[in-house]
C-alpha positions in Angstrom: -35.7 -25.8 13.5 -32.4 -27.6 12.5 -32.6 -26.2 8.9 -32.8 -22.7 10.4 -29.7 -23.3 12.6 -27.8 -24.8 9.7 -28.6 -21.7 7.5 -27.7 -19.4 10.4 -24.3 -21.1 10.8 -23.7 -20.9 7.0 -24.7 -17.3 6.9 -22.4 -16.5 9.9 -19.4 -18.3 8.3 -20.1 -16.5 5.0 -20.1 -13.2 6.8 -16.8 -13.9 8.6 -15.2 -15.0 5.3 -16.4 -11.9 3.6 -15.1 -9.7 6.4 -11.7 -11.5 6.3 -11.5 -10.9 2.5 -12.4 -7.3 2.9 -9.8 -6.7 5.7 -7.1 -8.5 3.7 -7.9 -6.4 0.7 -8.0 -3.1 2.6 -4.7 -3.8 4.5 -3.0 -5.0 1.3 -3.6 -1.9 -0.7 -2.4 0.6 2.0 1.2 1.4 2.9 2.8 0.1 -0.4 3.3 3.6 -1.8 6.5 5.3 -0.8 6.3 8.8 0.7 8.7 11.7 0.8 11.5 10.9 3.3 11.3 7.1 2.8 14.5 5.2 1.8 13.7 3.6 -1.4 15.4 0.9 -3.5 15.5 1.2 -7.3 15.6 -2.3 -8.8 15.9 -3.9 -12.2 12.4 -5.3 -12.8 13.8 -8.2 -15.0 16.5 -9.5 -12.6 15.2 -8.2 -9.3 18.6 -6.8 -8.4 18.8 -3.6 -6.5 20.4 -0.9 -8.6 20.6 1.9 -6.0 18.9 3.3 -2.9 18.3 6.9 -1.8 16.0 9.0 0.3 13.1 10.4 -1.6 12.2 14.1 -1.8 8.8 15.2 -3.3 10.3 15.8 -6.7 11.9 12.3 -6.9 8.7 10.7 -5.8 6.7 12.5 -8.5 9.3 11.8 -11.2 9.7 8.0 -10.9 6.8 6.4 -9.0 6.8 3.2 -11.1 10.4 2.3 -10.4 10.3 2.6 -6.7 10.0 -0.1 -4.0 9.6 1.4 -0.6 11.8 0.6 2.4 11.1 2.9 5.3 14.4 4.4 6.4 13.5 3.9 10.1 13.2 0.1 9.3 17.0 -0.2 8.9 17.7 1.6 12.1 15.1 -0.2 14.0 16.5 -3.5 12.8 20.0 -2.5 13.6 19.0 -1.5 17.2 17.1 -4.8 17.6 20.0 -6.8 16.4 22.4 -4.9 18.7 20.1 -5.5 21.7 19.7 -9.2 20.9 23.5 -9.6 20.8 23.9 -7.6 24.0 21.3 -9.6 25.8 22.9 -12.9 24.7 26.3 -11.7 25.9 24.9 -10.5 29.2 23.1 -13.8 29.8 26.4 -15.7 29.1 28.3 -13.4 31.5 25.6 -13.8 34.2 25.6 -17.6 33.8 29.4 -17.5 34.1 29.3 -15.3 37.2 26.5 -17.4 38.9 28.3 -20.7 38.3 29.3 -22.3 41.6 32.6 -23.5 40.2 33.5 -20.0 39.0 36.6 -18.6 40.7 36.5 -15.1 42.3 38.7 -13.8 39.5 36.4 -15.2 36.8 33.4 -13.7 38.6 35.2 -10.3 38.8 36.0 -10.3 35.1 32.4 -11.2 34.2 31.1 -8.4 36.4 33.5 -6.0 34.8 32.4 -7.0 31.4 28.7 -6.6 32.4 29.6 -3.1 33.7 31.4 -2.3 30.4 28.4 -3.5 28.3 26.0 -1.3 30.5 28.2 1.7 30.1 28.5 1.2 26.3 24.7 1.0 26.1 24.3 4.3 27.9 27.0 6.0 25.8 25.4 4.6 22.6 22.1 6.0 23.6 23.6 9.4 24.4 25.5 9.5 21.1 22.4 8.6 19.1 20.3 11.3 20.9 23.0 14.0 20.4 23.4 13.2 16.7 19.7 13.3 16.2 19.6 16.6 18.1 22.1 18.0 15.6 19.5 17.6 12.8 20.1 14.1 11.5 17.0 11.9 11.0 18.4 8.8 12.7 21.5 7.0 13.6 22.8 3.9 15.4 26.1 3.8 17.4 28.1 0.7 18.0 30.9 0.9 20.6 33.6 -1.8 21.0 37.0 -2.0 22.6 38.7 1.3 21.7 36.5 2.1 18.7 33.1 3.0 17.5 31.0 2.8 14.3 28.3 5.3 13.7 25.6 4.6 11.1 23.8 7.8 10.2 20.8 8.6 7.9 22.6 11.0 5.5 20.7 13.9 4.0 19.8 13.8 0.3 22.8 16.0 -0.4 25.1 13.7 1.4 27.4 14.3 4.4 29.7 17.3 4.3 32.9 17.7 6.3 31.1 19.9 8.9 28.6 17.0 9.5 31.4 14.5 10.0 33.2 16.9 12.4 30.1 17.4 14.5 29.5 13.7 14.8 33.2 13.0 15.5 33.1 15.6 18.3 30.0 14.0 19.8 31.5 10.5 19.8 35.0 11.6 21.1 33.4 13.7 23.9 31.1 10.8 25.0 33.6 8.0 24.8 37.1 9.4 24.8 38.1 7.3 21.8 40.5 8.6 19.2 38.9 10.0 16.0 41.0 7.5 14.0 39.1 4.7 15.6 35.7 6.1 14.6 34.0 4.9 11.4 31.0 6.9 10.2 28.8 5.1 7.7 26.2 7.2 5.8 23.0 5.4 4.8 21.0 6.9 1.9 
């Protein structure tokens, strides 16, 4: 009876190891190929240095598949939003701690509350700007608002940004924030 149990345990472990190897193989082979619309990096295979990056259309994908390392364009924007949120959360926590401190003066609490309100209003304005820019036909964007200025990182079309695109984005940011167009920086990605 004990030999049967030992063989059953060995067979079960072998089955689990086989399943793990199969799953590792199947997950490892999918998703590495870039698709049209992905942001890709062209790199020197000898040095590993990135030579350039661009959005792929179907023709570019077909013409140079061996030179391409895929970097999903949404990855940059998702990372930027996550970093922005982490920084905002840290600042809010510091302000809340300052405001909640028993030794804080009324003036200090008032300034902390004003700053919390400013951060909340900036977060709402950033979300509106991003939604409106995407509604104007851009794939993605991230807005960063700060005292008297704004940075807008936008996924540029393959043909690049034209003056009309910049004017539309400037109008959106100015109407949502009231900042001067001179204090707006638009950074195309792609």
